[in-house]
C-alpha positions as CSV (number, residue, x, y, z in Angstrom):
1,M,-16.8,-22.3,14.6
2,I,-19.4,-23.6,12.2
3,R,-19.2,-20.4,10.2
4,I,-15.4,-20.7,10.0
5,L,-15.6,-24.4,8.8
6,C,-18.1,-23.4,6.2
7,E,-15.9,-20.6,4.9
8,V,-12.9,-23.0,4.8
9,A,-14.9,-25.6,2.9
10,Q,-16.2,-23.0,0.4
11,A,-12.6,-21.7,-0.2
12,A,-11.4,-25.3,-0.7
13,Y,-14.1,-26.0,-3.2
14,I,-13.4,-22.8,-5.1
15,A,-9.7,-23.6,-5.1
16,L,-10.3,-27.1,-6.4
17,T,-12.7,-26.2,-9.1
18,V,-10.7,-23.3,-10.3
19,S,-7.5,-25.3,-10.3
20,I,-9.0,-28.0,-12.5
21,A,-10.4,-25.4,-15.0
22,S,-7.2,-23.4,-15.0
23,T,-4.9,-26.4,-15.5
24,W,-7.1,-27.7,-18.3
25,E,-6.9,-24.3,-20.0
26,Y,-3.1,-24.2,-19.6
27,V,-2.6,-27.8,-20.9
28,W,-4.8,-27.4,-24.0
29,H,-4.4,-23.7,-24.9
30,G,-1.0,-22.8,-23.3
31,P,-0.4,-20.1,-20.8
32,R,-2.8,-17.1,-20.8
33,L,0.2,-14.8,-21.2
34,P,3.6,-15.9,-22.6
35,K,5.6,-15.5,-19.3
36,W,3.2,-17.3,-17.1
37,D,4.0,-20.8,-15.8
38,L,1.3,-23.1,-14.5
39,K,2.0,-22.2,-10.9
40,F,1.6,-18.5,-11.6
41,Q,-1.6,-19.0,-13.6
42,L,-3.1,-21.2,-10.9
43,T,-2.1,-18.7,-8.1
44,R,-3.7,-15.8,-10.1
45,D,-6.9,-17.7,-10.9
46,I,-7.4,-19.1,-7.3
47,M,-6.7,-15.8,-5.6
48,H,-8.9,-13.8,-8.0
49,S,-11.8,-16.2,-7.6
50,L,-11.5,-16.1,-3.8
51,I,-11.6,-12.3,-3.9
52,L,-14.7,-12.3,-6.1
53,A,-16.4,-14.9,-3.9
54,A,-15.7,-12.8,-0.7
55,T,-17.2,-9.6,-2.0
56,P,-20.6,-9.0,-3.7
57,Q,-20.2,-7.3,-7.0
58,Y,-22.2,-4.1,-7.9
59,K,-22.1,-1.8,-10.8
60,D,-23.9,1.1,-9.3
61,D,-25.9,2.3,-6.3
62,R,-29.2,0.8,-7.2
63,D,-29.2,-1.5,-4.2
64,I,-27.2,0.7,-1.8
65,D,-29.9,0.9,0.8
66,K,-29.8,-2.9,1.2
67,I,-26.0,-3.0,1.5
68,N,-24.3,-2.9,4.9
69,V,-20.8,-1.9,3.7
70,Y,-19.4,-2.1,7.3
71,A,-20.5,-5.7,7.8
72,I,-19.1,-6.7,4.4
73,A,-15.8,-4.9,5.1
74,E,-15.6,-6.5,8.6
75,S,-16.1,-9.9,7.1
76,L,-13.1,-9.3,4.9
77,Q,-11.1,-8.0,7.7
78,N,-11.9,-11.0,9.9
79,K,-10.5,-13.4,7.3
80,P,-7.1,-14.8,8.3
81,I,-4.2,-13.0,6.6
82,P,-0.8,-14.8,6.4
83,A,1.5,-13.3,9.0
84,P,4.8,-15.1,8.4
85,K,7.5,-15.3,11.0
86,L,11.0,-14.6,9.9
87,S,13.6,-17.2,10.5
88,P,16.9,-16.1,12.1
89,G,18.5,-16.5,8.7
90,E,16.0,-14.1,7.1
91,G,15.8,-11.3,9.7
92,S,14.1,-10.0,12.8
93,Y,11.4,-7.6,13.7
94,H,10.0,-5.7,16.6
95,I,6.3,-4.8,17.1
96,F,5.7,-1.5,18.9
97,S,3.4,1.5,19.0
98,I,3.7,5.2,18.4
99,P,1.7,7.6,20.7
100,A,-0.4,9.6,18.3
101,Q,-0.5,12.5,20.7
102,Q,3.3,12.8,20.7
103,A,3.4,14.4,17.2
104,S,3.8,18.1,17.3
105,V,0.6,18.9,15.4
106,N,-2.5,21.0,16.2
107,E,-5.5,22.2,14.2
108,A,-3.4,25.1,12.7
109,T,-1.1,22.4,11.1
110,F,-3.9,21.6,8.7
111,K,-5.2,25.0,7.9
112,N,-3.9,24.9,4.3
113,V,-4.9,21.3,3.2
114,G,-7.7,22.4,1.0
115,I,-11.3,21.1,0.9
116,H,-10.6,18.4,3.5
117,Q,-9.3,20.8,6.2
118,D,-12.2,20.1,8.5
119,R,-11.7,16.4,8.4
120,F,-8.0,16.6,9.3
121,Q,-8.7,19.1,12.1
122,Q,-11.4,16.9,13.5
123,L,-8.9,13.9,13.7
124,C,-6.4,16.2,15.3
125,R,-8.9,17.4,17.9
126,D,-9.9,13.7,18.6
127,D,-6.3,12.9,19.4
128,L,-5.6,16.0,21.5
129,Q,-8.8,15.8,23.5
130,G,-9.5,12.1,23.6
131,A,-7.9,9.1,25.2
132,E,-4.4,8.2,24.3
133,R,-4.2,6.4,20.9
134,Q,-1.5,4.3,19.6
135,I,-0.4,3.7,16.0
136,G,1.0,0.2,15.5
137,C,4.3,-0.2,13.8
138,E,7.0,-2.9,13.1
139,M,10.7,-2.3,12.7
140,V,12.2,-4.9,10.4
141,V,15.8,-5.6,9.6
142,A,17.2,-8.4,7.3
143,A,19.8,-10.7,8.7
144,E,22.4,-9.6,6.2
145,T,21.7,-5.9,6.9
146,A,21.9,-6.6,10.7
147,R,25.3,-8.2,10.2
148,Q,26.6,-5.1,8.3
149,L,25.2,-2.7,10.9
150,K,26.7,-4.6,13.8
151,H,30.1,-4.8,12.1
152,M,30.0,-1.0,11.7
153,L,28.4,-0.1,15.1
154,G,29.2,-2.9,17.4
155,A,27.5,-6.1,18.5
156,K,25.4,-4.4,21.3
157,S,23.6,-2.0,19.0
158,D,19.8,-2.2,19.3
159,L,18.9,-2.6,15.7
160,L,15.1,-2.7,16.3
161,A,14.9,0.6,18.2
162,C,13.0,3.4,16.4
163,R,15.8,5.9,16.5
164,P,18.8,6.6,14.3
165,L,21.7,4.2,14.8
166,Y,24.1,6.9,13.5
167,P,23.6,10.5,12.4
168,E,23.0,10.0,8.7
169,E,21.3,6.6,8.8
170,K,18.9,6.0,5.9
171,V,15.6,4.3,6.7
172,L,12.7,3.0,4.7
173,V,9.1,3.6,5.7
174,Y,6.8,1.0,4.2
175,I,3.0,1.5,3.7
176,H,1.1,-1.7,3.1
177,G,-1.7,-2.2,0.6
178,G,-5.0,-3.9,0.8
179,G,-7.5,-1.5,-0.8
180,F,-7.5,0.7,2.3
181,I,-9.7,-1.9,4.1
182,V,-7.5,-5.0,4.8
183,G,-3.9,-5.7,5.4
184,N,-1.4,-5.0,8.2
185,A,2.3,-4.7,8.8
186,A,2.7,-8.5,9.4
187,S,1.2,-9.4,6.0
188,C,4.1,-7.7,4.1
189,R,6.8,-8.9,6.5
190,Q,8.6,-11.1,4.0
191,L,8.6,-8.6,1.2
192,V,9.8,-5.9,3.6
193,C,12.6,-8.1,4.8
194,R,13.8,-8.6,1.3
195,L,13.7,-4.9,0.7
196,S,15.8,-4.4,3.9
197,R,18.3,-6.9,2.6
198,E,18.6,-5.5,-0.9
199,A,18.7,-1.8,0.2
200,G,20.8,-2.4,3.3
201,V,18.4,-0.4,5.5
202,R,16.0,-0.9,8.4
203,V,12.3,-0.7,7.5
204,L,9.5,0.9,9.6
205,V,6.1,-0.5,8.6
206,V,3.0,1.5,9.6
207,D,-0.2,-0.2,10.7
208,Y,-2.6,2.6,9.8
209,R,-6.3,2.6,10.7
210,L,-8.5,0.9,8.1
211,A,-11.6,2.0,6.2
212,P,-14.6,2.0,6.2
213,Q,-14.6,2.1,10.0
214,N,-12.0,4.8,9.7
215,P,-12.5,6.6,6.4
216,F,-10.4,9.2,4.7
217,P,-8.3,10.9,6.0
218,A,-7.6,8.6,9.0
219,P,-5.2,6.2,7.2
220,L,-3.3,9.1,5.7
221,Y,-3.3,11.0,9.0
222,D,-1.7,8.0,10.7
223,V,1.0,7.7,8.1
224,Y,1.7,11.4,8.4
225,I,2.0,11.1,12.2
226,A,4.3,8.1,11.9
227,Y,6.5,10.1,9.5
228,L,6.6,13.1,11.8
229,Y,7.6,10.7,14.6
230,L,10.6,9.6,12.7
231,L,11.6,13.2,12.2
232,Q,11.2,13.8,16.0
233,Q,13.4,10.8,16.7
234,G,16.2,12.4,14.8
235,F,16.0,10.8,11.3
236,M,16.9,13.3,8.6
237,P,14.1,13.8,6.0
238,E,16.4,13.5,3.1
239,R,17.5,10.1,4.5
240,I,13.9,8.8,4.7
241,V,12.6,6.8,1.8
242,V,8.8,6.1,1.7
243,A,7.5,3.0,-0.1
244,G,4.1,1.5,-0.6
245,D,2.2,-1.0,-2.7
246,S,-1.3,-0.4,-4.2
247,A,-3.4,1.6,-1.7
248,G,-0.1,2.0,0.2
249,G,1.3,3.7,-2.9
250,N,-1.6,6.1,-2.8
251,L,-0.9,6.9,0.8
252,S,2.8,7.3,0.1
253,L,2.2,9.8,-2.7
254,A,-0.5,11.7,-0.6
255,L,2.0,11.8,2.3
256,V,4.4,13.9,0.2
257,H,1.6,16.2,-0.9
258,L,0.4,16.6,2.7
259,A,4.0,17.3,3.9
260,Q,4.3,20.0,1.3
261,M,0.9,21.5,2.3
262,T,1.7,21.5,6.0
263,K,5.3,22.8,5.5
264,A,6.8,19.6,6.8
265,P,10.1,18.5,5.1
266,K,9.6,16.0,2.3
267,P,11.2,12.6,2.3
268,G,14.3,11.9,0.2
269,G,12.7,9.4,-2.1
270,L,9.6,7.4,-3.1
271,V,9.2,3.7,-4.2
272,L,5.8,2.9,-5.5
273,L,4.7,-0.7,-6.3
274,S,1.6,-0.8,-8.5
275,P,0.3,2.4,-6.9
276,L,-3.3,3.5,-7.0
277,S,-3.1,7.2,-7.8
278,D,-6.5,8.1,-9.3
279,A,-9.4,7.3,-6.9
280,A,-12.0,9.2,-8.8
281,N,-11.9,7.5,-12.2
282,D,-11.6,4.0,-13.8
283,L,-9.3,4.1,-16.8
284,P,-9.6,1.6,-19.7
285,S,-7.1,-0.9,-18.4
286,C,-9.5,-1.7,-15.6
287,Q,-11.6,-3.5,-18.2
288,R,-8.8,-4.4,-20.6
289,N,-6.8,-6.4,-18.0
290,R,-9.6,-7.7,-15.8
291,N,-9.1,-11.3,-17.1
292,Y,-5.4,-11.2,-16.3
293,D,-4.9,-9.3,-13.1
294,I,-5.3,-10.7,-9.6
295,L,-7.0,-7.5,-8.4
296,A,-10.8,-7.5,-8.6
297,K,-11.5,-3.8,-8.9
298,Q,-15.1,-2.7,-8.8
299,P,-16.0,0.5,-10.6
300,V,-16.1,3.8,-8.7
301,E,-19.8,3.8,-9.2
302,S,-20.1,0.7,-7.0
303,P,-20.8,1.2,-3.3
304,L,-18.2,-1.5,-2.7
305,A,-15.4,0.1,-4.7
306,Y,-12.4,0.3,-2.5
307,T,-12.0,4.0,-3.1
308,R,-15.6,4.6,-2.1
309,L,-15.2,2.6,1.1
310,Y,-12.1,4.7,1.8
311,Y,-13.6,8.1,1.1
312,A,-17.4,8.0,1.7
313,P,-18.6,4.6,2.8
314,G,-22.3,4.0,2.5
315,Q,-23.0,7.3,0.7
316,R,-24.5,7.5,-2.8
317,F,-22.2,8.4,-5.6
318,S,-22.5,11.8,-7.3
319,E,-20.4,14.0,-9.5
320,Q,-19.8,16.1,-6.4
321,M,-18.3,13.1,-4.7
322,R,-16.2,12.4,-7.8
323,H,-15.0,16.0,-7.7
324,E,-14.0,15.6,-4.0
325,M,-12.3,12.3,-4.7
326,A,-10.2,14.0,-7.4
327,D,-8.5,16.1,-4.7
328,L,-4.8,15.5,-4.6
329,L,-4.9,13.9,-1.1
330,V,-7.3,11.3,-2.3
331,S,-6.2,11.1,-6.0
332,P,-2.5,12.2,-5.7
333,V,-2.0,12.0,-9.4
334,N,-3.7,15.4,-9.5
335,G,-1.1,17.0,-7.1
336,D,1.8,19.4,-7.6
337,F,4.9,17.5,-8.6
338,A,7.3,20.4,-8.8
339,M,10.5,19.7,-6.8
340,F,9.2,16.2,-6.2
341,P,11.5,13.6,-4.6
342,P,13.2,11.0,-6.8
343,T,10.6,8.3,-7.5
344,L,10.8,4.7,-8.6
345,I,7.5,3.2,-9.9
346,Q,7.2,-0.5,-10.7
347,C,4.2,-2.3,-12.2
348,G,3.1,-5.2,-14.4
349,T,2.0,-4.7,-18.0
350,H,-1.2,-6.6,-17.4
351,E,-2.6,-5.1,-14.2
352,V,-5.8,-3.2,-14.1
353,L,-4.1,-0.1,-12.8
354,I,-1.5,0.2,-15.6
355,D,-3.2,3.2,-17.3
356,D,-3.5,4.9,-13.9
357,I,0.3,4.3,-13.3
358,I,1.3,5.5,-16.7
359,K,-0.8,8.7,-16.1
360,L,1.0,9.2,-12.8
361,H,4.4,8.8,-14.3
362,A,3.6,11.3,-17.1
363,A,2.2,13.8,-14.5
364,I,5.5,13.7,-12.5
365,Q,7.6,13.9,-15.6
366,A,5.7,17.0,-16.8
367,Q,6.6,19.0,-13.8
368,S,9.9,17.4,-12.6
369,P,11.6,15.9,-15.7
370,E,13.9,12.9,-14.9
371,T,12.6,12.7,-11.4
372,A,10.5,9.5,-11.9
373,V,11.5,6.2,-13.3
374,L,8.8,3.8,-14.5
375,E,9.6,0.1,-14.8
376,Q,7.0,-2.1,-16.5
377,Y,7.4,-5.9,-16.1
378,Q,6.1,-7.8,-19.1
379,D,3.0,-10.0,-18.4
380,M,3.1,-9.3,-14.7
381,L,0.2,-8.4,-12.4
382,H,-0.7,-6.2,-9.5
383,V,2.1,-6.2,-6.9
384,F,3.8,-9.1,-8.6
385,H,6.7,-8.6,-6.1
386,V,5.1,-10.9,-3.6
387,H,5.5,-13.9,-5.9
388,F,9.0,-14.4,-4.6
389,Y,10.0,-17.3,-6.8
390,R,9.4,-15.4,-10.0
391,P,12.5,-13.9,-11.7
392,E,10.6,-10.6,-12.2
393,S,10.1,-10.3,-8.5
394,I,13.7,-11.0,-7.8
395,Q,14.8,-8.4,-10.4
396,A,12.3,-5.8,-9.2
397,V,13.2,-6.1,-5.5
398,A,16.9,-5.9,-6.4
399,G,16.2,-2.8,-8.5
400,I,14.5,-1.2,-5.5
401,G,17.5,-1.9,-3.4
402,R,19.8,-0.2,-5.9
403,F,17.5,2.8,-6.2
404,I,17.5,3.3,-2.4
405,R,21.2,2.7,-2.0
406,D,21.9,5.4,-4.7
407,L,19.8,8.1,-3.2
């Protein structure tokens, strides 16, 4: 209890001091970027400062032997994450679990996944030989979408059941972000509900295992199993759209590559919100936009870099590790984009990942021209969609809805 009170007091102190400094800057020098209002600048500065305060900053592995990456990650995971309820006017959701063992996979499924074959096969063996494991999920449906479905199917339809309501139902699978180490289905509930409303579809959100306790490929493996589960339930692959933000965008891209490598059918479309696609390198925008973005991204050489905690927690960095992290299932920008599903990518012009995102778009376009659409929102930051009052967020979410409806 004392520790919690101390953390709350520290957060309150940081929020107060940062608010004063940020407001002073805004009043005397104007907004840091032209489209920022005071509320947006305050939100960015407070959140960025809280993220920095919660995680020690390192440039390299000099002190790696003194760092307990698991304890630091656990402290972040134990911090409360807003899990908003939905009002009846907004929508409804159902929390349930998928039995991991129910998926029709075995070690042979992963015989062609490249350098990480052993890792995938070990996870498969763990599920087949160990105790029953569940993958947490939420089914979310917006109130307006629910009214439309009940009008079409009847009032007694179970809209929160994880099975097709009619033969060609379209469904959205959402993969939350959080740097692979934090976040859950509940944390993105309001955003997902808005996507359900704009797209007119139900949304399945996957609660994959988190790193560093469950490093690569465990999160991707869980997303893959959840995707196969939808196929087993009768959803048609071309009617499944996969979406994700930040690290969830990485997992969404990697899912398509993994599906192709394991001969599973690919989904009908992708929606990527500020996706991380290159885990092995830090492009110039990581420095150029660090004073604007909300994301506090440590360099890949840091033992607390999100991508290091995801791929090889606690291990010293080397060029061999960089080479392994450049694999398409970790850095999906390096994958095969021939015959890739239609893809919508949205980002802010001033986020640290903008160069990464532009590189991704160019890679897709080079192999599948006109497959990917990149929308850059002026002066916006990493996953700006969650700032629901902003006109850019409203416009972006509406655009996602149109994209999904048109597939």
